[in-house]
C-alpha positions as CSV (number, residue, x, y, z in Angstrom):
1,M,196.2,191.8,152.3
2,K,195.5,188.8,150.1
3,G,195.8,186.0,152.8
4,R,197.5,184.9,155.9
5,R,199.9,182.0,156.0
6,V,199.7,180.0,159.2
7,T,202.2,177.2,159.8
8,A,200.4,174.8,162.1
9,G,202.3,172.1,164.0
10,V,201.8,168.8,165.8
11,V,198.6,169.8,167.4
12,A,197.0,170.4,164.0
13,L,198.2,167.0,162.9
14,F,196.2,165.3,165.7
15,A,193.2,167.5,165.0
16,L,193.4,166.6,161.3
17,T,193.5,162.9,162.1
18,G,190.2,163.1,163.8
19,C,188.7,165.3,161.1
20,V,189.1,163.1,158.1
21,T,185.6,161.7,158.1
22,G,184.5,162.1,154.5
23,P,183.4,159.1,152.5
24,S,186.2,156.9,151.2
25,L,187.1,157.1,147.6
26,E,188.4,153.5,147.5
27,N,185.5,152.2,145.5
28,R,184.5,155.2,143.5
29,G,184.9,155.6,139.7
30,E,186.6,158.5,138.0
31,V,185.6,161.8,139.5
32,T,183.9,163.8,136.8
33,G,182.6,166.9,138.6
34,P,183.7,170.4,137.5
35,P,187.0,171.6,139.0
36,G,186.6,173.9,141.9
37,D,188.1,177.3,142.6
38,S,188.0,178.0,146.3
39,R,189.5,181.4,147.1
40,H,191.0,180.3,150.4
41,L,193.4,177.4,150.1
42,T,195.3,175.3,152.7
43,I,198.7,174.1,151.5
44,G,200.2,171.0,153.1
45,S,203.8,170.8,154.1
46,A,205.4,167.4,154.9
47,G,207.5,169.0,157.7
48,F,211.0,168.9,156.3
49,T,213.0,171.8,154.9
50,E,212.4,171.2,151.2
51,S,208.7,170.6,151.5
52,E,208.3,173.7,153.7
53,L,210.2,175.8,151.1
54,L,207.9,174.5,148.3
55,A,204.8,175.1,150.4
56,Q,205.9,178.7,151.1
57,M,206.5,179.3,147.3
58,Y,203.1,177.8,146.5
59,A,201.5,180.1,149.0
60,L,203.2,183.2,147.7
61,L,202.4,182.4,144.1
62,L,198.8,181.7,144.9
63,E,198.5,184.9,147.0
64,E,199.9,186.9,144.0
65,A,197.1,185.3,141.9
66,G,194.5,186.5,144.4
67,Y,194.0,183.5,146.7
68,G,194.0,183.5,150.5
69,T,196.4,180.8,151.9
70,R,197.6,179.1,155.0
71,I,200.2,176.4,155.4
72,L,199.5,173.3,157.5
73,S,202.5,171.1,158.5
74,V,201.6,167.4,158.5
75,T,204.6,165.2,158.6
76,N,202.9,161.9,157.8
77,R,201.7,161.0,154.2
78,E,199.3,158.5,155.7
79,I,197.5,161.5,157.3
80,Y,197.9,164.3,154.8
81,E,197.0,162.3,151.7
82,P,193.5,161.4,153.0
83,A,193.1,165.1,154.1
84,L,194.0,166.1,150.6
85,E,191.3,163.8,149.3
86,S,188.7,165.2,151.7
87,G,189.5,168.8,150.9
88,Q,190.9,169.7,154.3
89,I,194.2,170.3,152.5
90,D,194.0,171.7,149.0
91,V,197.5,171.6,147.7
92,V,200.7,169.7,148.5
93,P,204.1,169.5,146.9
94,E,204.9,165.9,146.0
95,Y,207.5,163.7,144.2
96,A,206.2,162.0,141.1
97,A,207.6,158.5,141.3
98,T,207.4,158.2,145.1
99,F,203.8,159.4,145.2
100,A,202.8,157.1,142.3
101,D,204.2,154.1,144.1
102,W,202.6,155.2,147.4
103,L,199.1,155.5,145.8
104,N,199.6,152.3,143.9
105,A,200.4,150.4,147.1
106,K,197.3,152.0,148.7
107,V,195.0,151.0,145.9
108,N,196.5,147.7,144.8
109,G,198.3,146.4,147.9
110,A,201.8,146.6,149.3
111,Q,203.0,143.8,147.0
112,A,201.8,145.4,143.8
113,P,204.5,146.0,141.1
114,T,205.9,149.5,141.3
115,V,204.7,152.0,138.7
116,G,207.2,154.7,139.3
117,S,210.2,154.6,136.9
118,P,213.0,156.7,135.5
119,D,210.7,157.6,132.6
120,L,208.9,160.8,133.7
121,T,206.1,160.5,131.1
122,A,205.3,156.9,132.1
123,T,205.5,157.8,135.7
124,M,203.1,160.8,135.3
125,T,200.7,158.8,133.3
126,A,200.6,156.2,136.1
127,L,200.3,158.8,138.8
128,R,197.5,160.6,137.2
129,G,195.6,157.4,136.6
130,L,195.8,156.6,140.3
131,A,195.1,160.1,141.5
132,G,192.1,160.9,139.3
133,P,189.6,158.5,140.9
134,R,190.6,159.9,144.3
135,G,189.5,163.4,143.4
136,L,193.1,164.6,143.0
137,S,194.7,166.4,140.1
138,V,198.4,166.2,139.4
139,L,199.8,169.3,137.8
140,D,202.7,169.3,135.4
141,A,206.1,168.4,136.7
142,G,208.9,170.9,136.6
143,K,212.6,170.6,136.0
144,A,213.5,170.2,139.7
145,V,214.0,166.6,140.9
146,D,214.9,165.3,144.3
147,Q,216.0,161.7,143.8
148,N,218.6,159.3,145.1
149,A,222.1,160.2,144.2
150,F,225.6,159.0,144.9
151,A,228.6,161.2,146.0
152,V,232.3,160.7,146.3
153,T,235.0,163.0,147.5
154,A,236.2,165.6,145.1
155,A,239.7,164.3,145.5
156,F,238.7,160.7,144.7
157,A,236.7,162.0,141.6
158,G,239.7,164.0,140.5
159,E,242.2,161.3,141.0
160,H,240.3,158.8,138.9
161,R,238.7,161.2,136.5
162,L,235.1,160.5,137.6
163,R,232.1,162.5,136.5
164,T,229.5,159.8,136.1
165,L,228.5,156.5,137.6
166,S,229.6,154.9,134.3
167,D,233.0,156.3,134.8
168,L,233.2,154.7,138.3
169,G,232.1,151.3,136.8
170,A,234.7,151.6,134.0
171,A,237.4,152.4,136.6
172,K,236.9,148.9,138.2
173,L,237.6,150.3,141.7
174,P,236.4,148.5,144.8
175,V,233.7,150.6,146.5
176,R,232.3,150.5,150.0
177,L,229.0,152.3,150.0
178,A,227.7,154.3,153.0
179,A,223.9,154.0,152.8
180,G,220.8,152.7,154.6
181,D,220.8,148.9,155.4
182,E,218.0,148.4,152.8
183,C,220.5,149.4,150.1
184,V,221.7,145.8,150.1
185,Q,218.4,144.7,148.4
186,R,216.9,147.8,146.8
187,P,217.2,147.7,143.0
188,Y,218.1,151.4,142.8
189,C,221.0,150.9,145.2
190,A,223.7,148.3,145.5
191,P,222.1,145.7,143.1
192,G,221.4,148.4,140.5
193,L,224.9,149.9,140.8
194,R,226.3,146.5,140.0
195,K,223.9,145.6,137.3
196,T,223.5,148.9,135.5
197,Y,226.9,150.4,135.9
198,G,229.2,147.4,136.7
199,I,230.4,149.1,139.9
200,D,232.3,146.8,142.2
201,I,230.3,147.3,145.5
202,I,232.3,145.3,148.0
203,G,230.0,146.2,151.0
204,V,227.3,148.5,152.4
205,D,228.1,150.5,155.5
206,P,224.7,151.0,157.2
207,K,225.0,154.6,158.3
208,G,221.8,155.9,156.7
209,V,220.9,157.9,153.6
210,G,222.8,161.2,153.5
211,T,223.5,161.3,157.2
212,T,226.4,163.2,158.7
213,Q,227.9,159.9,159.8
214,A,227.7,158.5,156.3
215,K,229.3,161.6,154.7
216,Q,232.1,161.6,157.3
217,A,232.8,157.9,156.5
218,V,233.4,158.9,152.9
219,Q,235.3,162.0,153.8
220,S,237.7,160.0,156.0
221,G,238.2,157.3,153.3
222,Q,236.5,154.6,155.4
223,D,234.0,154.3,152.6
224,Q,234.3,155.5,149.0
225,M,230.7,156.6,148.1
226,V,227.6,157.7,149.9
227,L,223.9,157.5,149.0
228,T,222.3,160.9,149.4
229,T,219.9,163.0,147.3
230,T,220.2,165.4,144.4
231,T,219.2,168.4,146.5
232,D,221.6,167.6,149.4
233,A,222.7,171.0,150.6
234,T,225.8,169.9,152.6
235,L,228.0,168.1,150.1
236,D,230.5,171.0,149.9
237,D,230.9,170.9,153.7
238,F,232.3,167.4,153.4
239,G,234.3,167.9,150.2
240,L,231.9,165.6,148.3
241,V,230.6,165.8,144.7
242,L,227.7,163.9,143.0
243,L,228.4,161.4,140.2
244,A,225.8,161.8,137.4
245,D,223.3,159.0,137.0
246,D,223.9,158.9,133.3
247,K,222.0,155.6,132.6
248,R,219.0,156.7,134.6
249,L,218.9,154.2,137.4
250,Q,216.9,156.4,139.7
251,N,213.2,157.0,139.4
252,A,211.7,160.3,138.1
253,D,211.0,162.0,141.4
254,H,210.3,165.4,139.9
255,I,208.5,168.0,142.0
256,V,204.8,168.0,141.2
257,P,201.9,170.0,142.9
258,V,199.0,167.7,143.7
259,V,195.6,169.4,144.3
260,N,192.1,168.5,145.5
261,R,190.2,168.9,142.2
262,S,186.9,170.0,143.7
263,R,188.5,172.9,145.6
264,A,191.7,173.8,143.7
265,G,191.4,172.3,140.2
266,S,190.9,175.5,138.5
267,E,192.9,177.1,135.7
268,G,193.8,179.9,138.2
269,V,195.6,177.5,140.5
270,T,197.2,175.6,137.7
271,T,198.5,178.8,136.1
272,A,199.8,180.3,139.3
273,L,201.7,177.1,140.4
274,G,202.9,176.4,136.8
275,R,204.9,179.6,136.8
276,L,207.4,177.9,139.2
277,N,208.1,175.2,136.6
278,T,209.6,177.7,134.2
279,V,212.5,178.5,136.6
280,L,212.9,176.1,139.5
281,T,215.9,173.7,139.1
282,T,217.4,171.0,141.2
283,A,220.4,173.2,141.9
284,D,218.0,176.0,143.0
285,L,216.4,173.7,145.5
286,A,219.7,172.5,146.9
287,H,220.8,176.1,147.4
288,M,217.6,177.0,149.1
289,N,217.9,174.0,151.4
290,E,221.4,175.1,152.3
291,Q,220.2,178.6,153.2
292,V,217.7,177.1,155.6
293,D,219.7,174.2,157.0
294,S,223.2,175.7,157.1
295,W,222.7,179.4,157.1
296,R,219.6,179.3,159.5
297,R,217.4,181.5,157.4
298,L,213.6,181.2,157.6
299,P,212.0,179.2,154.8
300,E,209.4,181.9,154.1
301,D,212.2,184.5,153.6
302,V,214.2,182.2,151.4
303,A,211.2,181.4,149.3
304,R,210.1,185.0,148.9
305,N,213.6,186.1,148.0
306,Y,213.9,183.4,145.4
307,L,210.5,184.3,143.7
308,R,211.4,187.9,143.7
309,D,214.8,187.3,142.2
310,R,213.1,185.3,139.4
311,N,210.5,188.0,138.9
312,L,207.6,185.7,139.9
313,I,206.4,188.1,142.6
314,P,207.0,191.8,142.8
315,A,209.8,193.2,145.0
316,R,207.8,195.1,147.5
């Protein structure tokens, strides 16, 4: 038996809060020690379906490579990121642009200009520059991306021949957008849709990002478009389809493993987790989310079946 996965809950979160007592890395220079190769690794999950699925896949791949693993569910980035720095968590699945901006705000203040962008190369360069001095290594990003996305009903798209956000802008249709109330000001949302695509956003209906209420509002025709994500597993249930972000308004939130360099910076960990990059797509993630959220399957079972189907772990 290579290892035992243990999904810890809220109790562990409070224990972890009290355990992060290592010296701060705020004022340190670049970490230059050799990368470590601990044989027993703790994988952090952020407590929502997709993060749990990724954590389970990481654990299975690492076990196949000879590592013992356990999974710790810590829902708050303000807690799990310092734990990752201190080595109490060794690996977490993250989102490139979001994590880059989070670290940037932590290092340079909340008012610092954002460093995440639609350019994956630039985003990864910025992220690695921020993560390195904190003792963290950011592994290569894969093809899968979970970023903001916009959906309309399939009937609306068919009627107006819409496949992309550019198509919607060219159609000159008035659009009421179901989204979070911050959409009014966020550059990736209503202002960006107007500026980048010329979409006539006539109002924002503050029903939240990808909520059931927001999707129902579009389904009923009360609103014409909803802000959701590229891995939303329930669009079909509401008769909705995504419009492609063909001008790259959204930031490059590709899935990236982030590791504590002194414990999990080895070639063995990098190679094991890198195998997922060769196969995992955005559509794959959406389908796995659906299996857990709609079909009520266990994340570990869904993750194991996916890796077996892709020949990344043996079917035993």
